[in-house]
C-alpha positions in Angstrom: -0.1 0.0 -0.1 3.2 2.3 1.0 4.2 1.5 -2.7 1.1 2.7 -4.4 1.1 5.9 -2.3 4.4 6.6 -3.2 4.0 6.0 -6.9 0.8 8.3 -6.7 2.6 11.1 -4.9 5.9 10.7 -7.3 3.0 10.9 -10.3 1.5 14.2 -8.8 4.7 15.6 -8.3 5.7 15.1 -11.7 2.5 15.9 -13.6 0.1 17.1 -11.2 0.8 20.8 -12.1 0.6 20.2 -15.4 -2.7 18.5 -15.1 -3.9 21.3 -13.3 -2.3 23.6 -15.8 -3.7 21.5 -18.8 -7.4 21.6 -17.1 -6.9 25.5 -16.5 -6.0 25.9 -20.2 -8.8 23.8 -21.1 -11.7 25.8 -19.0 -10.5 29.0 -19.9 -10.3 28.1 -23.7 -13.7 26.7 -23.8 -15.1 30.2 -22.2 -12.6 31.8 -24.9 -13.7 30.2 -27.9 -17.3 30.6 -27.0 -16.9 34.1 -26.2 -14.7 34.7 -29.5 -17.5 32.9 -31.5 -20.1 35.1 -30.1 -18.3 38.1 -31.2 -17.6 36.8 -34.6 -21.4 36.1 -35.1 -22.4 39.5 -33.9 -20.0 41.4 -35.9 -20.9 39.6 -39.2 -24.8 40.2 -38.4 -24.0 43.7 -37.9 -22.5 43.6 -41.3 -25.5 42.4 -42.7 -23.9 39.0 -44.0 -26.1 36.4 -45.3 -27.1 34.0 -42.1 -26.1 30.6 -43.7 -22.4 32.2 -44.2 -22.9 33.2 -40.7 -23.8 30.3 -39.2 -21.4 28.4 -41.3 -18.3 30.6 -40.3 -19.3 30.4 -36.8 -19.2 26.9 -36.3 -15.8 26.6 -38.4 -14.3 29.1 -36.3 -15.5 27.6 -33.1 -14.0 24.0 -34.1 -10.4 25.8 -35.3 -10.4 27.7 -31.3 -11.5 24.4 -29.8 -8.7 22.1 -31.5 -6.1 25.0 -30.8 -7.1 24.7 -26.9 -7.3 20.9 -26.6 -3.8 20.7 -28.6 -2.7 23.4 -26.2 -3.7 21.5 -22.9 -2.2 18.2 -24.3 1.0 20.3 -24.8 0.7 21.2 -21.2 1.0 17.7 -19.7 3.7 16.6 -22.0 1.8 14.9 -24.8 3.7 15.1 -28.3 1.2 17.2 -30.3 3.6 17.4 -33.3 2.8 14.3 -34.4 -1.1 14.6 -33.3 -1.0 17.5 -35.8 0.9 15.6 -38.7 -1.8 13.0 -38.4 -4.7 15.4 -38.4 -3.3 16.9 -41.2 -2.8 14.0 -43.2 -6.3 12.9 -42.3 -7.9 16.3 -43.4 -5.8 16.0 -46.5 -7.4 12.6 -47.5 -10.6 13.7 -46.7 -10.1 16.6 -48.9 -9.2 14.6 -51.8 -12.1 12.1 -51.3 -14.5 15.4 -50.8 -13.5 17.0 -54.1 -16.6 17.8 -55.5 -18.5 18.6 -52.1 -15.5 21.0 -51.5 -16.0 22.9 -55.0 -19.7 23.0 -54.0 -18.8 24.6 -50.6 -16.4 27.1 -52.3 -19.3 28.2 -54.5 -21.7 28.1 -51.7 -19.5 30.9 -49.9 -19.3 32.7 -53.3 -23.0 33.1 -54.0 -23.9 34.0 -50.5 -21.1 36.9 -50.6 -21.5 37.7 -54.0 -25.3 37.6 -53.8 -26.3 37.3 -57.4 -29.6 36.4 -56.4 -31.7 35.7 -53.2 -34.6 33.7 -51.6 -37.7 34.4 -53.4 -36.2 35.5 -56.8 -36.9 34.5 -60.3 -33.8 33.2 -62.1 -32.5 30.9 -64.6 -29.4 29.0 -63.9 -27.3 25.9 -65.0 -27.7 26.4 -68.6 -31.5 26.3 -68.5 -33.1 25.6 -65.1 -35.5 28.4 -64.3 -37.7 28.8 -61.3 -38.3 30.3 -57.8 -35.1 30.6 -55.3 -36.6 28.6 -52.2 -33.3 28.1 -50.1 -29.6 28.6 -50.6 -27.3 26.6 -48.3 -23.4 26.1 -48.3 -23.5 23.2 -50.7 -27.0 23.3 -52.8 -29.6 25.7 -54.2 -33.2 24.7 -54.5 -35.3 26.0 -57.3 -39.0 25.7 -57.3 -39.9 25.3 -61.1 -43.2 27.2 -62.8 -44.6 23.4 -62.9 -44.3 22.7 -59.5 -41.3 20.7 -59.1 -38.8 21.2 -56.7 -34.9 21.5 -58.2 -31.8 21.0 -55.7 -28.5 22.0 -57.7 -25.1 21.7 -56.4 -23.7 25.2 -56.2 -20.9 24.4 -58.8 -23.5 23.9 -61.3 -25.3 27.2 -60.4 -21.9 29.5 -59.7 -20.4 27.7 -63.1 -22.6 29.0 -65.2 -24.6 32.1 -66.4 -26.8 33.8 -64.1 -29.9 35.1 -64.9 -31.7 37.1 -62.5 -35.1 38.3 -63.7 -36.7 40.2 -60.7 -33.5 41.9 -59.8 -34.5 45.4 -61.2 -37.9 47.1 -61.0 -38.5 47.3 -64.6 -37.8 45.3 -67.6 -38.6 45.2 -71.2 -40.4 43.3 -73.3 -39.5 42.3 -76.8 -42.7 41.1 -79.2 -41.9 40.5 -82.9 -45.2 40.6 -84.9 -45.1 39.3 -88.6 -47.1 40.8 -91.4 -48.0 40.1 -95.0 -45.5 41.8 -97.7 -48.6 43.5 -99.0 -49.8 45.0 -96.0 -48.9 48.9 -95.3 -46.1 48.6 -92.8 -46.8 52.1 -91.4 -50.1 51.3 -90.8 -49.2 48.4 -88.8 -46.6 50.1 -86.7 -49.6 52.6 -85.4 -51.9 49.8 -84.7 -48.9 48.1 -82.4 -47.8 51.8 -80.9 -51.5 52.6 -79.8 -52.1 49.0 -78.7 -49.4 50.0 -76.1 -50.1 53.0 -75.1 -53.5 52.0 -74.2 -52.1 49.8 -71.8 -51.5 51.8 -68.7 -49.1 49.4 -67.5 -46.7 50.1 -69.9 -44.3 52.6 -68.6 -44.3 56.1 -70.7 -40.5 56.4 -70.0 -38.4 54.6 -71.4 -41.4 55.2 -74.2 -42.5 52.1 -76.4 -40.8 51.5 -79.5 -41.4 50.0 -82.7 -39.1 49.2 -85.4 -39.0 47.3 -88.6 -36.9 44.6 -87.9 -36.6 41.8 -90.6 -37.7 41.3 -94.3 -37.9 37.3 -93.4 -38.5 34.9 -96.4 -42.4 34.6 -95.5 -43.1 37.8 -93.6 -42.0 41.3 -92.6 -41.2 41.4 -89.0 -41.8 44.1 -86.8 -40.2 44.6 -83.3 -42.4 46.2 -80.5 -40.4 47.1 -77.2 -42.6 48.3 -74.1 -41.1 48.5 -70.7 -43.5 47.5 -67.9 -42.9 47.0 -63.9 -41.0 43.5 -63.4 -44.3 42.1 -61.8 -46.2 42.9 -64.9 -44.1 41.3 -67.0 -46.1 38.1 -68.4 -49.3 39.5 -68.1 -48.7 42.5 -70.2 -46.6 40.2 -72.6 -49.4 37.9 -73.2 -52.5 40.6 -73.5 -50.6 42.6 -76.1 -50.0 39.8 -78.2 -53.6 38.9 -78.1 -54.9 43.1 -78.4 -52.5 43.2 -81.5 -53.7 40.1 -83.2 -57.7 41.3 -82.9 -56.5 44.9 -83.6 -54.9 43.3 -87.3 -57.7 41.3 -87.7 -60.1 44.2 -87.3 -58.0 46.3 -89.6 -57.5 44.0 -92.3 -53.6 42.9 -91.8 -52.8 39.1 -92.3 -50.0 37.5 -90.2 -48.9 35.1 -92.6 -48.1 31.4 -92.5 -44.6 30.4 -93.6 -44.6 29.6 -97.2 -42.6 28.9 -100.3 -43.0 29.5 -104.1 -41.7 26.3 -106.2 -40.7 27.4 -109.9 -39.8 24.2 -112.4 -37.2 25.4 -115.1 -39.4 23.9 -118.0 -42.6 25.3 -116.3 -44.1 22.2 -116.1 -46.8 21.3 -113.6 -45.6 19.1 -110.5 -46.9 15.5 -110.7 -48.7 14.1 -107.7 -46.6 11.1 -106.6 -48.3 7.9 -107.2 
């Protein structure tokens, strides 16, 4: 029994103060890590950084601070932390190589949250043609609700790695409408009908002023380009209704919208024979 007591006394003499010091480092470090993390979150929120990025940054910062505290405590009791750091570094490298795709999405997610090309509720077109309303933005993915009721979850690498079109980031938007008329119709009259129809719609903005141009002499029609400006929320309603109203006005004025057609002439002037 006396030998055990002597051994305990010897161990306490050698390591007691180190263990106490390690415990103090651990306790003080935990409190300091929590305080610094709270301060970081407070500063980020005051800067109006996206909440998802704030939460992610806070978690990363707290993890790094706690890792530093644990290593300092182990070093206090004499543990060889250099080998531990080397092992952890190797493990982090291996995990990083295994999760390259996820890390790319994470980096893209951080860039999306920092640059803010869109926000929740915006109507966007991303990833080469995916269109809908943004429902959620996370560190790894962006969730978009399609106009047909489908829900699409896209990795952020696809979202940020291609063209991003935000349809609601500006208060006004221009509508481009093309109307084809017959070559025998009066172009000036058709332009006046289109302009009158646009000006009669109260949702069409007077500034910038709506315009009508002769855009193209196509194979089967003379194409007129109409460009009214509207408030963003009125875009689709005005676009569809203007097309209908111009069609009705053309019908009343006797202006035809031709079908695609081709005239075929034979060299010898003989008629085409019907195939048997």
